[in-house]
N, C-alpha and C positions, 0 to 999 in steps of 0.2 A: 575708567579707562575704556575707550571705544575699540572694539575689535573689528577687523574686517571680516567679511563673510568667509572668505577663503581660509583665514587663520582659524576661524571657528570650526569649519569643516575638517581641516587638518588635525586639529586637536581631538575632535570626535573620533576621526579614523584611527588615531593613535591609541585611544582609550578603549575602543571597541574591539572585542575579540570575535572573529568569525569562526563559528563552530560548525563542523560537518555532522549534521544530526541524522542524516539519511539512514545509515546502517547502524550506527552505535545505539540510536534510541530504540529501533525496532528490535534489535538482537539483545537489548537490556532485558534481563529476566523480569524485572519489576514493571516493565511498560507493557501495556496491551495484553495483560494475562487473560483476561476474559475472552477477547476475540481469538486469542491463540488457542485457548481450550475448546472453543466452539469449532474452529477449523480442524483441530486434531480429532475431535469427535466426528465431524463430517468425513474426514479422511478414513478414519477407522471403519465407518459404516460403508464407505466405498470399497474398501479392501474386503470386508466381510461379504459384500455382494458379488465382487468380481474376482477376488482372490489376489494373492500377491502378498508382498510384505511392506511395512511402513516405510522403511528407509529407501527401498527401490522405487516406491510410489512417489515419494518427495523428490528424489533425483530425476525421475521421469517428468514430473510436473515442472521442475525448475528448467529443465532443458527444452521442453516443448509444451507450454501451458495452453496452447490453442487446441492441441490434440488430446491431452489428458484432462479429463473432467472430474470434478469433485461432485459427488452425490449431493444434491441440494443447491448446486450452483451451476446448473446446466442451462436452464432457460433464462432469458432476460428478466422474466417476472420474479424468478428465484433470487437473482442477483440484486434486483431492485428492493425485494423484501429484506435481503441481507444487509443492504445499504441502510435502509430505514432503522433497522435494529442497531447497527453499529456505526451510525453516521458521525458521531463525534470522533471516534477512534480513526475511522477511515479518512475523514477530512484532515485530521492531524498527520496521518501517514502520508497522504498525498501532498500535503503542504511541505512536509520535510523532505520528500523526494523530488520537489519542484515540478510535480505534474501540472499544477495550475499555470506554470510559466509556458507550457507547450501550446501550440496553436491547434484548436480542435480540428481544422481541416486536414492538418498533417496526420492526425490520428484516424482519418476517415470518419470523423464524427461531425454530423451537420445539424444536430439538434441537441437540446439540453439533456433529454432522456438518454440519447446514445452516449453523450459525453460522460454522464454519471455512470453508466454501465461500464464503460471502458475504464474510468477511474476506479470504480470498485474492483474490477478484474485486476488492475495494476496493484491496488492496495493488498488484495489477496495473494498475489504473486510475491510481493515483498514480504508479507507476513509468513508465508510458507517458507521462504528462504531462511527465515530466522528460526524455523522449527527443525532444520537439518542439523 
């Protein structure tokens, strides 16, 4: 039996479940444990150096990530090194949050390096949100 293309697409849509993975996978305790531990350690070092407490630091970071900096992720070169170390996890987090669907010029990113830095910052923000 020959099927029409539209019938094939309709059947595929009926059998495919669309799953929102953005927040559920990042906050899942078994996902991204190593990158979470690394960020926790970096946050704790930042708190040791500048004072404060863990929970309030995370709340401040979530509210204003541009002004609150994590020790070891201040310069673009630090962020680049962090990306190289955790690129598989970061790429997966960005893919799940649909970062790659955004237009780079809307992010004020006009080069590949700048786009990667902004993406890594976004992945760090998403991961820190899961730590709260």
